[in-house]
C-alpha positions as CSV (number, residue, x, y, z in Angstrom):
1,X,114.8,119.9,117.4
2,X,115.3,116.8,115.3
3,X,114.4,113.4,116.7
4,X,114.0,115.0,120.2
5,X,117.8,115.4,120.4
6,X,118.8,118.6,122.2
7,X,122.2,119.8,123.5
8,X,121.6,118.3,126.9
9,X,120.9,114.9,125.2
10,X,124.1,115.1,123.1
11,X,126.1,116.2,126.1
12,X,124.9,113.4,128.3
13,X,125.2,110.5,125.8
14,X,126.2,111.4,122.3
15,X,126.3,107.8,121.3
16,X,122.6,107.5,121.8
17,X,121.9,110.0,119.0
18,X,122.4,107.5,116.2
19,X,119.5,105.2,117.2
20,X,117.2,108.2,117.4
21,X,118.3,109.7,114.1
22,X,117.9,106.3,112.4
23,X,114.3,105.9,113.9
24,X,113.4,109.4,112.9
25,X,114.7,109.1,109.3
26,X,113.6,105.6,108.3
27,X,111.1,104.1,110.7
28,X,108.7,106.7,112.3
29,X,107.2,108.6,109.4
30,X,105.6,112.1,109.4
31,X,101.9,112.6,110.3
32,X,99.6,115.2,108.8
33,X,100.5,118.0,111.2
34,X,104.3,117.9,110.7
35,X,106.7,119.0,108.1
36,X,109.0,116.8,106.1
37,X,106.2,114.4,104.8
38,X,108.4,113.9,101.7
39,X,110.3,111.3,103.7
40,X,107.3,109.0,104.1
41,X,108.0,107.1,100.9
42,X,111.4,106.2,102.2
43,X,109.9,104.9,105.5
44,X,107.4,102.7,103.6
45,X,110.2,101.5,101.3
46,X,112.3,100.5,104.4
47,X,109.4,98.6,105.8
48,X,108.8,96.7,102.5
49,X,112.4,95.8,102.2
50,X,112.7,94.5,105.7
51,X,109.6,92.5,105.4
52,X,111.1,90.7,102.4
53,X,114.5,90.0,104.0
54,X,115.2,87.2,106.4
55,X,114.9,88.2,110.1
56,X,118.1,90.0,111.1
57,X,117.9,88.9,114.7
58,X,115.6,88.2,117.6
59,X,113.1,90.7,119.0
60,X,113.0,90.3,122.7
61,X,110.2,91.6,124.9
62,X,109.5,95.0,123.1
63,X,108.0,97.6,125.3
64,X,105.1,99.8,124.4
65,X,104.4,103.2,126.0
66,X,100.6,103.5,126.2
67,X,98.2,106.1,127.4
68,X,96.9,109.5,126.2
69,X,99.0,111.7,124.0
70,X,100.3,114.9,125.8
71,X,100.6,113.1,129.0
72,X,104.4,112.7,129.1
73,X,104.7,109.8,126.8
74,X,107.4,111.4,124.7
75,X,109.4,112.5,127.8
76,X,109.3,108.9,129.0
77,X,110.4,107.5,125.7
78,X,113.3,110.0,125.3
79,X,114.4,109.2,128.8
80,X,114.4,105.4,128.0
81,X,116.3,106.1,124.8
82,X,119.3,107.2,126.9
83,X,119.6,103.7,128.3
84,X,122.5,101.9,126.6
85,X,120.3,98.9,125.6
86,X,117.3,100.8,124.2
87,X,116.3,101.9,120.8
88,X,113.3,104.2,120.9
89,X,110.6,104.5,118.2
90,X,108.6,107.7,118.7
91,X,105.1,107.0,117.3
92,X,106.1,104.8,114.3
93,X,102.6,105.0,112.9
94,X,103.9,104.8,109.3
95,X,105.5,101.4,110.3
96,X,102.2,100.1,111.5
97,X,100.3,101.6,108.6
98,X,102.6,99.8,106.3
99,X,101.4,96.5,107.9
100,X,97.7,97.3,108.3
101,X,95.7,99.9,106.4
102,X,92.9,99.8,108.9
103,X,94.9,101.1,111.8
104,X,95.4,104.7,110.7
105,X,93.2,106.7,113.0
106,X,94.5,110.1,111.9
107,X,94.5,109.6,108.1
108,X,98.1,110.4,107.7
109,X,98.8,107.5,105.4
110,X,95.5,105.8,104.5
111,X,92.0,107.2,104.2
112,X,90.0,104.0,104.0
113,X,88.0,102.5,107.0
114,X,89.9,102.4,110.2
115,X,89.4,100.7,113.6
116,X,90.3,101.9,117.0
117,X,90.4,98.4,118.4
118,X,92.5,95.6,116.9
119,X,92.6,92.2,118.4
120,X,94.3,88.9,118.0
121,X,92.4,88.0,114.9
122,X,93.8,91.1,113.1
123,X,97.4,89.9,113.6
124,X,97.6,87.4,110.7
125,X,100.9,85.4,110.2
126,X,102.1,87.8,107.4
127,X,101.6,90.9,109.6
128,X,103.3,89.2,112.6
129,X,106.3,88.1,110.5
130,X,106.6,91.6,108.9
131,X,106.5,93.4,112.3
132,X,109.1,91.2,113.7
133,X,111.4,91.7,110.7
134,X,111.0,95.4,110.8
135,X,111.8,95.6,114.5
136,X,114.7,93.3,114.1
137,X,116.1,95.4,111.2
138,X,115.9,98.5,113.4
139,X,117.6,96.8,116.3
140,X,120.4,95.5,114.1
141,X,121.0,98.9,112.5
142,X,120.7,100.8,115.8
143,X,123.0,98.5,117.7
144,X,120.3,98.2,120.4
145,X,119.0,95.2,122.3
146,X,115.5,96.3,123.2
147,X,112.9,98.4,121.4
148,X,110.6,100.9,123.2
149,X,107.7,101.9,120.9
150,X,105.7,104.9,122.0
151,X,102.2,104.8,120.3
152,X,99.7,105.8,122.9
153,X,96.6,104.7,121.0
154,X,97.9,101.1,121.0
155,X,96.3,100.9,124.5
156,X,93.2,99.9,122.6
157,X,95.1,97.1,120.8
158,X,97.0,95.2,123.4
159,X,95.5,91.9,122.4
160,X,96.7,92.6,118.9
161,X,100.2,93.4,120.2
162,X,100.3,90.3,122.4
163,X,99.7,88.2,119.3
164,X,102.5,89.9,117.3
165,X,104.9,89.9,120.3
166,X,103.8,87.4,123.0
167,X,106.5,88.7,125.4
168,X,105.6,92.4,125.0
169,X,105.8,94.7,128.0
170,X,103.3,97.5,128.4
171,X,104.0,100.8,130.1
172,X,100.8,102.6,131.0
173,X,101.5,106.2,131.6
174,X,98.7,108.1,133.4
175,X,98.5,111.8,134.1
176,X,95.9,114.1,135.7
177,X,93.0,114.9,133.4
178,X,93.4,118.7,133.7
179,X,97.0,118.8,132.6
180,X,96.4,116.3,129.8
181,X,93.3,118.0,128.4
182,X,94.9,121.5,128.6
183,X,98.0,120.3,126.8
184,X,96.0,118.5,124.2
185,X,93.9,121.5,123.5
186,X,96.9,123.8,123.3
187,X,98.7,121.5,120.9
188,X,95.7,121.4,118.6
189,X,95.4,125.1,118.5
190,X,99.2,125.6,117.8
191,X,99.5,122.9,115.1
192,X,96.1,122.9,113.5
193,X,96.1,124.1,109.9
194,X,94.1,123.9,106.7
195,X,95.6,122.1,103.7
196,X,93.7,122.1,100.4
197,X,90.4,122.8,102.1
198,X,91.0,120.1,104.7
199,X,91.6,120.8,108.4
200,X,94.4,118.9,110.1
201,X,94.9,119.0,113.9
202,X,95.0,116.6,116.9
203,X,91.8,115.0,115.6
204,X,93.3,114.1,112.2
205,X,91.9,114.9,108.8
206,X,88.7,116.8,109.3
207,X,88.0,115.2,112.7
208,X,88.6,111.6,111.5
209,X,90.0,110.5,114.8
210,X,87.2,112.1,116.8
211,X,84.5,110.4,114.6
212,X,86.2,107.0,115.1
213,X,86.5,107.5,118.9
214,X,82.8,108.5,119.3
215,X,81.6,105.7,116.9
216,X,83.8,102.9,118.2
217,X,84.9,103.5,121.8
218,X,82.5,105.9,123.4
219,X,79.5,103.4,123.1
220,X,81.4,101.1,125.5
221,X,80.9,103.7,128.2
222,X,77.2,104.2,129.1
223,X,77.8,107.4,131.1
224,X,79.3,109.0,127.9
225,X,77.2,107.2,125.3
226,X,74.0,108.6,126.9
227,X,75.1,112.1,125.7
228,X,75.8,111.3,122.1
229,X,73.9,114.3,120.8
230,X,75.6,116.7,123.2
231,X,79.0,115.2,122.4
232,X,78.7,116.3,118.8
233,X,79.0,119.9,119.9
234,X,82.0,119.6,122.3
235,X,84.8,122.1,121.9
236,X,88.5,121.1,121.9
237,X,88.7,120.8,125.7
238,X,85.6,118.7,125.8
239,X,86.9,116.3,123.2
240,X,90.3,116.1,125.0
241,X,88.4,115.2,128.2
242,X,86.5,112.4,126.5
243,X,89.7,110.9,125.0
244,X,91.4,111.1,128.4
245,X,88.5,109.4,130.2
246,X,88.2,106.4,127.9
247,X,91.9,106.0,127.7
248,X,92.5,106.1,131.4
249,X,89.7,103.6,131.9
250,X,91.3,101.3,129.3
251,X,94.7,101.6,131.1
252,X,93.3,100.7,134.5
253,X,91.5,97.7,133.0
254,X,94.7,96.6,131.3
255,X,96.6,96.8,134.7
256,X,93.9,94.7,136.3
257,X,93.8,92.1,133.5
258,X,97.6,91.9,132.9
259,X,99.4,92.9,136.1
260,X,102.6,90.9,135.2
261,X,103.0,92.4,131.8
262,X,101.9,96.0,132.6
263,X,103.6,98.7,134.6
264,X,101.5,101.6,135.7
265,X,103.5,104.8,135.8
266,X,101.8,107.9,137.2
267,X,103.4,110.8,135.5
268,X,103.4,113.0,138.6
269,X,105.1,110.3,140.6
270,X,107.6,109.5,137.8
271,X,108.7,113.2,137.7
272,X,108.9,113.4,141.5
273,X,111.2,110.4,141.9
274,X,112.7,109.7,138.4
275,X,115.8,107.9,139.6
276,X,113.7,105.4,141.6
277,X,111.4,104.8,138.7
278,X,114.4,104.4,136.4
279,X,115.6,101.5,138.4
280,X,112.0,100.0,138.5
281,X,111.9,100.4,134.7
282,X,115.1,98.5,134.3
283,X,113.7,95.7,136.5
284,X,110.4,95.5,134.8
285,X,111.8,95.6,131.2
286,X,114.6,93.2,132.0
287,X,117.3,95.7,131.0
288,X,120.9,95.3,132.2
289,X,121.7,97.8,135.0
290,X,123.0,101.0,133.4
291,X,124.9,102.9,136.2
292,X,124.3,106.3,134.7
293,X,120.7,105.8,133.7
294,X,119.0,106.9,137.0
295,X,120.9,110.2,137.1
296,X,120.1,110.8,133.4
297,X,116.4,110.1,134.1
298,X,116.5,112.8,136.8
299,X,117.7,115.4,134.3
300,X,114.9,114.6,131.8
301,X,111.9,114.1,134.0
302,X,111.1,117.1,136.1
303,X,107.9,118.1,137.9
304,X,105.8,120.6,135.9
305,X,106.0,124.2,137.1
306,X,102.3,124.4,138.0
307,X,99.1,122.3,137.9
308,X,96.6,123.8,135.4
309,X,93.0,124.4,136.4
310,X,90.5,121.8,135.1
311,X,89.1,122.8,131.7
312,X,85.5,124.1,131.6
313,X,83.3,121.2,130.9
314,X,79.5,120.7,130.6
315,X,77.8,119.2,133.7
316,X,77.2,115.9,132.0
317,X,80.9,115.5,131.2
318,X,82.2,116.8,134.5
319,X,80.9,113.8,136.5
320,X,82.6,111.1,134.4
321,X,85.8,113.2,134.4
322,X,85.9,113.5,138.1
323,X,85.0,109.8,138.5
324,X,87.9,108.8,136.4
325,X,90.2,111.1,138.4
326,X,89.0,109.3,141.5
327,X,89.6,105.9,140.0
328,X,93.2,106.8,139.1
329,X,93.8,108.0,142.6
330,X,92.5,104.7,144.1
331,X,94.7,102.6,141.8
332,X,97.7,104.8,141.9
333,X,100.8,102.5,142.5
334,X,103.2,103.3,145.3
335,X,106.5,104.9,144.4
336,X,109.4,102.4,144.4
337,X,112.2,102.7,146.9
338,X,115.9,102.3,146.6
339,X,115.4,98.7,148.0
340,X,113.1,97.9,145.1
341,X,110.1,97.6,147.3
342,X,107.1,99.9,147.2
343,X,107.1,102.8,149.6
């Protein structure tokens, strides 16, 4: 399936396929674990060209889908791409790597030092100008008014994004830890492979992302940092649990610090009432009402068939895992109603 376009997508709104194909071909890039990496030079060339051209138009309030990978972020992005005003970029990590060599956590495009957190000081004027011109170029070519950029790890870089795009909107998608960890583990087993003696999977080139996470983010969490030695021996499920814990905590902190600019979307609630959340997304993102969008959202966002059992975790990790589940439950936002008021 190219660019997340299936028969149902084409049948619902064939005109929305062009923005997706354009993003897939010239803006998103291909990470280590995918085929078609031969296209990456074209993606970087597009970014360089747009950075040199005058801005091709305004970039108004871009939206960023943040959270943990394998938590429904792609499903949300594809759903939003069906809105008549939206152009969706699905993890355009090549775009961001073209602007900053220190942001590549996976090692798909750069192998030098990388940083999980980026802040306002990392968004120098040249980078800000380049990002705006690239986004403007995509909007002009796609015939879209609003960009939705899905890059889950950007949840650790919201200060950076706010400097590049002061009017940015953040969509924090949360999902239960068991479902996310199981999905992450399954993905890594299916897509992991060895290339020229180097292992590529969810954790990047020979575990690059895991090393960066444990070195740069885990020390911020005393209940995890106290088990640094044990953490080195975690299996895929344990690693997934750690990433989920620190990301969910980051998302809840973002919601508390920036309630006006952040919308918390619990995946389970989103799938249970997609039409109501679709209207709330239009309101929050400032999109013009699209009469067909709520019904389309209901066809793309469906409750999972079953809830997986929690992954087996060591005792020291089970406690912070359960505590994070409890924190999400306490701060779970109410489902919107047809009147636009919380239920």
